[in-house]
C-alpha positions as CSV (number, residue, x, y, z in Angstrom):
1,M,105.9,81.4,75.8
2,K,106.0,77.6,75.3
3,Y,108.9,77.5,77.8
4,L,106.7,79.4,80.5
5,A,103.8,77.1,80.1
6,V,105.8,74.0,80.3
7,L,107.6,75.4,83.5
8,V,104.2,76.2,85.3
9,L,103.0,72.6,84.4
10,I,106.0,70.9,85.8
11,L,105.8,73.2,89.1
12,A,102.2,72.1,89.4
13,L,102.8,68.5,89.2
14,V,105.8,68.6,91.3
15,A,103.7,70.4,94.2
16,G,100.7,68.4,93.7
17,G,102.7,64.9,93.6
18,C,104.3,65.2,97.1
19,S,101.0,65.9,98.9
20,G,100.1,62.2,99.7
21,M,103.7,61.3,100.6
22,S,105.3,60.6,104.2
23,T,108.0,62.8,105.6
24,T,110.6,60.2,105.2
25,Q,109.7,60.0,101.5
26,Q,109.3,63.9,101.0
27,R,113.0,64.1,102.4
28,V,114.5,61.5,100.3
29,L,112.9,62.8,97.2
30,S,114.2,66.4,98.2
31,G,117.6,65.2,99.0
32,G,117.7,63.3,95.7
33,A,116.5,66.5,93.7
34,I,119.1,68.8,95.6
35,G,121.9,66.4,95.0
36,A,120.9,65.9,91.3
37,G,121.0,69.7,90.7
38,S,124.1,70.3,92.4
39,G,125.7,67.1,90.8
40,A,124.6,68.3,87.3
41,L,126.3,71.6,88.0
42,I,129.5,70.0,89.3
43,G,129.6,67.6,86.3
44,W,128.9,70.3,84.0
45,A,132.4,72.0,85.1
46,A,133.8,68.8,85.0
47,G,132.6,67.7,81.6
48,S,129.8,65.2,82.4
49,P,126.8,66.6,83.7
50,A,124.8,63.3,83.4
51,A,127.1,61.4,85.4
52,G,127.4,64.1,88.1
53,A,123.4,64.5,88.1
54,A,123.5,60.6,88.6
55,I,125.9,60.3,91.3
56,G,124.6,63.6,93.1
57,A,120.9,62.0,93.0
58,G,122.2,59.1,94.9
59,A,124.3,61.0,97.4
60,G,121.4,63.3,98.0
61,A,118.8,60.6,98.4
62,V,121.0,58.6,100.9
63,G,121.5,62.1,102.8
64,G,117.8,62.7,103.1
65,L,117.3,59.3,104.4
66,I,120.1,59.8,107.0
67,Y,118.6,63.4,107.9
68,D,115.1,61.6,108.2
69,Q,116.5,59.0,110.5
70,Y,118.4,61.8,112.6
71,Q,114.9,63.8,113.1
72,K,113.2,60.7,114.0
73,S,115.6,59.7,116.5
74,R,115.2,63.1,118.1
75,G,111.5,62.8,118.4
76,R,110.5,64.7,115.4
77,P,108.0,63.4,112.8
């Protein structure tokens, strides 16, 4: 029960925390979060989930920024 309450609180903070962000900030943050999760899984399989998460977060944030610049070059917000 305690785990569920913590999970709901985290989800509420994440959902509310992104409301005032620009699209660039949202894309970079989303890329970083997806990269961190993927990197942690790959790192866990390789033996170092923390290093995988850190590397994945950096790569994902850069990927999110590149995607944002691509979308802006096509005239999309």
